[in-house]
C-alpha positions in Angstrom: 47.7 200.0 105.1 45.9 198.8 107.9 46.3 200.9 111.4 45.6 200.5 114.9 43.0 202.6 117.0 46.2 204.7 117.8 47.4 205.2 114.7 44.0 206.3 113.0 42.9 208.5 116.2 46.7 210.2 115.9 46.6 210.7 111.8 42.8 212.3 112.7 44.3 214.5 115.3 47.1 215.6 112.7 44.0 216.1 110.3 41.7 218.4 112.7 44.7 220.3 113.7 46.0 221.5 110.0 42.7 222.3 108.9 41.7 224.4 112.1 44.8 226.1 111.5 44.6 226.5 108.6 41.3 227.6 108.2 42.2 230.3 111.5 45.1 231.6 109.2 42.6 232.1 106.4 45.3 230.6 104.0 47.3 227.6 104.2 47.7 224.1 102.1 45.3 221.1 103.6 46.5 218.4 100.5 49.5 217.2 102.4 48.5 217.0 106.0 45.0 215.4 105.0 46.5 212.9 102.9 49.5 212.2 104.3 48.7 212.0 107.9 48.8 208.2 108.2 52.1 208.1 106.5 53.7 210.8 108.9 51.9 209.1 111.9 53.3 205.6 111.1 57.0 207.1 110.7 56.8 208.9 114.0 55.4 206.1 116.1 57.3 203.0 114.5 60.2 203.9 112.8 61.9 207.0 113.2 64.3 207.9 116.3 64.1 210.8 118.1 63.7 212.4 121.8 61.0 215.6 121.9 62.9 216.1 125.5 65.9 216.3 123.6 65.8 217.8 120.1 69.1 218.1 119.6 70.1 214.7 120.4 73.0 214.3 117.8 72.0 210.5 116.3 68.2 210.9 116.5 66.8 210.6 112.9 66.0 213.6 110.3 62.7 214.5 108.8 62.5 216.8 106.0 59.0 217.8 104.9 60.4 218.9 101.4 56.8 220.1 100.0 56.8 223.0 102.9 53.6 224.5 101.4 52.4 221.6 103.4 53.7 222.7 106.7 50.8 221.5 109.0 51.6 218.1 108.6 54.7 218.8 110.3 53.6 221.4 113.0 50.5 219.1 114.3 52.9 216.0 114.1 55.4 217.7 116.6 53.0 219.0 118.5 51.7 215.2 119.0 54.6 213.8 119.5 55.9 216.1 122.3 57.7 218.9 120.9 57.6 222.0 123.6 58.4 224.7 120.9 55.5 223.7 118.7 52.9 224.1 121.6 49.0 224.0 120.8 49.1 228.2 121.2 51.7 227.9 118.4 49.6 225.8 116.2 46.9 228.3 116.8 49.1 230.9 115.6 50.0 229.2 112.5 51.6 231.6 109.9 51.7 234.7 111.8 54.4 236.6 112.5 56.7 235.5 114.9 55.4 232.0 115.4 57.1 228.7 115.4 54.5 227.4 113.1 55.3 230.0 109.9 54.1 229.4 106.2 56.8 227.1 105.6 59.0 225.3 107.7 61.8 227.4 109.4 64.8 226.2 111.0 64.7 225.1 114.6 66.1 222.1 115.7 64.7 223.0 118.9 61.4 223.1 117.8 61.8 219.3 115.6 62.3 221.3 112.1 65.3 220.1 110.5 65.6 222.6 108.1 63.9 225.1 106.2 61.7 223.8 103.1 59.9 226.1 100.6 61.1 225.9 97.0 60.1 222.9 95.3 63.5 220.9 95.6 65.3 222.3 98.3 64.3 220.3 100.8 65.0 216.7 99.2 68.5 218.2 98.4 68.9 219.1 101.6 67.7 215.7 102.9 71.0 214.0 100.6 73.1 216.7 102.6 72.0 215.1 105.5 72.3 211.8 104.6 75.5 212.0 103.0 76.7 213.6 106.2 75.9 210.8 108.1 77.7 208.7 106.1 80.9 210.4 106.1 80.6 210.7 110.4 79.4 207.0 110.4 82.7 206.3 108.5 84.7 208.2 110.7 83.5 207.7 114.0 82.0 204.2 113.5 78.3 202.6 113.7 77.9 202.7 116.8 78.3 206.5 117.4 76.3 208.0 114.2 73.6 205.6 112.9 70.3 207.4 111.6 68.4 207.8 108.9 66.8 210.9 107.3 63.4 210.6 106.2 62.0 212.4 103.6 58.0 213.5 102.1 58.5 215.0 98.8 55.7 215.7 96.3 55.7 215.7 92.4 56.3 219.5 92.2 59.8 218.6 94.4 60.5 215.8 91.9 60.0 218.2 88.4 62.5 220.1 89.8 65.8 219.6 88.1 67.7 219.8 91.7 65.9 216.9 92.9 67.2 214.9 89.6 70.9 216.3 90.4 70.3 215.1 94.4 68.8 211.8 93.5 72.0 211.2 91.5 74.3 212.1 94.1 72.7 209.7 96.2 72.3 207.0 94.0 76.3 207.6 93.5 76.9 207.2 96.9 74.6 204.2 97.6 73.2 206.3 100.4 70.9 203.5 101.7 69.8 205.6 105.4 68.0 208.2 102.9 64.3 207.1 102.7 62.3 209.2 100.3 58.3 209.1 100.1 57.0 210.3 97.2 
């Protein structure tokens, strides 16, 4: 994948923020932010629709990091895209009691965290529910009011859980074309 200098710079910033925070905390999973930084950057800068100044905007795209143990990818991305609740000070407090940057993402729409993830498979199953809700709301109120996507990053561990198979089957059955899973 060829990336622009701006994309490369943001991806590098995600990596550095993640590694610094993980080292400061003395624990954490660095593989996800190191390996998925470019993908997350491209999603956030070229594909996803969201507004950090209005984090609860109803028709925003949803982003789910199903493999929540790689949470620093999400926190670094939220910080760099301007979510006020995920300040640099919060990133520095990664895994500290009371921080918005917990070891696994914890639901807080105002911080840009769409759902709590942690148990493998839970995030992708929740994302299927989000995509189904989008489909049902669009059918009821029209695509001019409800027209967003649900983006998911899932790991091999997520895909090995039974709940992810059931959720994928449901997504296929309903043809949830606005659910985008990166595995």
